[in-house]
N, C-alpha and C positions, 0 to 999 in steps of 0.2 A: 648590540646587546644580545647576549646569549639567550636562546629560547628555553624557557623553563618547561621541562618535560612533564607530561601528565603521568601519574603513577597509577597502579592498580588500586591503591588506597583511595584515590580520588573519586572513584565510582561509588564509594560508600555514602556520599552525600549527594543530594539533588543538585546542588551547585556545581559539584565536581563532574557529575554526569552531564550536565548542561554544557559545561566547558568542553568536555571530550567530544560531544556531538557537534558543537560549534567548529571544532577543529576537523572533524569528519567532513563537514559541509564546506570548509574553507577551500579556496582555490590556491592558497599559498602552499608551495611544495613542502616547506618545513613543517607546517601544520599537518598536512596530509601524511607525511612520513611518521610524525609522532603518533598520530591516531592509528595508523596501521601497525606500528610497533606495539602499541598498547593492545590493539585487538588480537594480535598474534599471541600476546601473553595471557589473555583471558579466555581464549577459545574453549578451554576445558570447562569454563563456567557457563557456556552457552548451550542452547539446544534443549533446555529443560522446560521452557515456557510453552503455553498454548498460544499459538499465533492466529489471530482472527482478523480477516479482512471484512470491512463493512462498506457497502455502497448503497446508493439510492438516488433517485432524481432530486433536484433541488426542491425543498419544501416537504420532503418526506419525513423530516424530523430526526435526521442523523445525530445532530449535536445533543438534542434533548435525550434521545435514546441512550447515547453513549454516557452522558452525564448520570442518568439514573441507573443504567445497567452496570456501569463501572462502580458506582457507589454501592450497589447491591453486592458486588464481588468483594470490594474492600471490607464491607461489613462481615463477610464470611471469612476474613483473614487473609485474603489475597492481596498481592501488590500488583497494581495495574498501571501500565504505561500506554498512553494514547499518542500515536503518531498521526497527527491531523495534517494532511497535505492539502494546502490551499492553492487555488489557481493564481498564477502569476500573469500579470498583464503583459501582453506581447508588445504593447506600445511603450509603456513606461518602465517595465521590468519590476514594478511594484507588486506586493502581495498583500492580501487582506489580513491574514494571520490573526483572525478574530476569534478563534475557537475557544480560547481561555475565557473570554467574556461571555460565551454561551454555555459554559460548563461551570455553573456556580458552585456545585458541591465538590466536584473532583479538583477544581483549581485550588481549593484550600484543604484538601485531604492529604495528610502526611504519607498515606500509603498509595498515593497516585502521582503520576508524573505525566504532564501534558507537553508535548513538543510540537508546536506548529512549525512547519517547514515550507519555505517557498518552493514551488514546483519547478521553476526554471523552464528549460526547453524540452524536458523529458516527455516522452509520449504520454498523452492522457493525463497530464498533471501529476505524475508520480515523481517525487524527488529522487534524483539519481542516487543519493546516498542513503535512502531509506533502509536498505538492507543492512548497511553497517550500523546505522542508528539502532535498528532493531536488536542486533547482537550486543551492542553496548548496554542496552536496557536489560537484556537477559543477564549479562555479566554483573550488572548492578543489583540483581536479585528480584527483578520484576518477573512474576511467573505467568502473567497474562498480558499479551501485547495486542492492542487494538489498533489496526491501521485503517484509518478513514480515507476513502477516496473522494474526489470531487464529483464522481458520478456522471461523468460525461465521456463521450468518445470511446476509446479503447482502454481507458485506464483500468477498467475492471479486470481484464485479462492480465494486465501487468501486475496488479496487486495480488491477484489469485496465484501468481507464480512465486510469491514469497511468503505465503501463509499456509497454515494447516487446514483452515476452514474458511470458506467464503460465504458470508451472510449478505443476502440481498433484501433490503427493505423496500416494500411497495406501499402504494397508497390504496385505500379501499374505494375511493370515489374519483377515479381518473377517467371517467367516460368508459371507453372500451378498454378494459384492463389489459387484454392481450395485446393491444396495439402498442403499449409501452414496453413490451418485452422483446428484447433483441435476442436473437439466437445465441449470440456470443455470451450473453449474461447467463442464460439458462445452462449453457454447456459448462460453465465454471461454478455455478451456484451449488453450495452444499446444503444450505438452508434458505428457504424464502420465508420472510416474516411480513405479514400485512400489518402495518403500523396504524395507530389511531383508531383501533377497533372500539374505543370507548365513545367515539363521536357517532358512529353508525355501525352497530354490531352486525346488522343484517347485510349491509353492503360489504363489510369486511369478510364475512363468511362466504358470501357470493364470490367475491374476488378470489378467496382462497381455493374455492372449487375450481375456478377457471385455471388458476396456476397449477393445481394438481393435475388437471387434465392435460395441460400443456407439457408438463414434465413427463407424463407417461409415454409421449411419442418421441422423447429425446433419449439418446444413449447417455447414461450417467457417466460422469468423469471417473468415478470410482465404482467398479463392479460390486464392491462389498457394501455400498451405501446408496440407498435410494433417497434423494433429497426430500425431506418433509416440508410441509407448508404450515406455518403457525400464524395465529392471530395474536397481536400484542398491542400494548399502549406504552410507549416510551414515557409519556407524560404521567400517567396514573400508576404505572408499574404492573398492569394486568399482563400476565403471561411471561413475565421476565424470569421468574424462578424456573418455570417449566422450560423456557428457552435454554437456560443454563444447563439443565438436566439433559436436554437434547445434544447440546455441544459436548458434554462429557461423554455421552453415549457414542457420539461420533469418534471421539478420541479413542475410546476403548475398542470400538469396532475396527477402526483402521489400523490400530497397533496390532490387534490380533490377526488381522488378514495380511499384514506386512506392507500395506499400501502407504502407511504413514512414513515409514523409513524410506520407501522407494520414492515417494513424492519429494521428501527433503533432499535426497541424494540427487535427484534429477534437477531440482531447483539450484542446488550448489553448482552443478556443472554448467547449467545455462547462465548462471551469474558470472562464472569465470569467462565463458565465451563472450558475454556482453561487455565485460571489462576489457578483454583483449580487443574487441571491435572498437571500443571507445578510444583505447590507447593508439590503435593503428590510425584511426581517423584523425586524432590529434597530431600524430607524427606527420601524416599526410598533409594536412592543411598548413603546418608550420615548416614544411620543407621549403628551402629557399627557391628552388626551381619552380615548384608548384606555386608558391606565393607570387612569383614574378609574373605569371601569366593567368592566374586564376580568375581575376576580375574580368579580364578581356574575354576569356573563354566563356564565362558565365553570360556576359552581355551578348556575345554572338549566338549562344544557344537560346537565350531569351528572345532574340530578335528573329529567330528561325534561320539564321545564316549558317549554322553549324549543327549537324545531327548530334544528339546527346551521346550516342555510341562513339562517334568520332572524337568528341570532346573528352570523354572518359579515357579513350586510348591515348590522347595527347598528354593528359595530366598524369596518367600512370607511367608513361614513358619518361616524363620529367622526374617523377618520384623515384624511378629505378636508376636514374643517372647518378 
């Protein structure tokens, strides 16, 4: 049966966009080729959206925040796409994919598109195809893209490498607030927002002061922008309009300084490098000579019978044959 190609007109509907993204995520070669052909055709329609990464520890209220913040943006006339990357079980390979059920308003908003994607084996729970999905959403006319991370491990730095602004949500009552801050998160944060300030305003303000002090001893990722700290409530909406104004200020500032263009250019080049690495690894593991000895070599390394360096030399020699 001949594969029906996706056309640029398909992206005009949410169903068509969903199908295009399904093919982006597919492991079938014909699906991937179709999706890449489409992406090449619509590249001139991409790059105009504001790309925002969002992270925070479990329980910080990411989904509630995104639901209300996204609804605020659509009420202003924006089209919002949410790429919610869920953790995938390493044992079963299953994924929760429950973000739509936690975003009551956006899930029925005609100006919003929510795409939960299984993370697979990619570092930090970030779906391998998230970048292509992001571009598809931009080509479909969504002018604000929110990328939610699972908020664990090194996923923050991975997502920060595909967005224009990285927003870190923090809790006001997490004991020693600074204890939960990892240096890597501070280095990539463009805005820190202490969520749930409506529950305990004093605690939220105290936490905000701690975060501001911590940021002062860090070297900002962008010399033209000192990351601010806000107090908000994703549940009640307190501070969300002011947060949006700060995000727009960040866009204006970084475009004027040239760092916005530089950031995107560097991201594109790193993306290309990662795709080449992935392709080379796939070619390596599927090489007939490598496949023939790979399991045996792995077992010998695991048992301490063969140094990892020697094992790598053996496998690379087979690959070059």
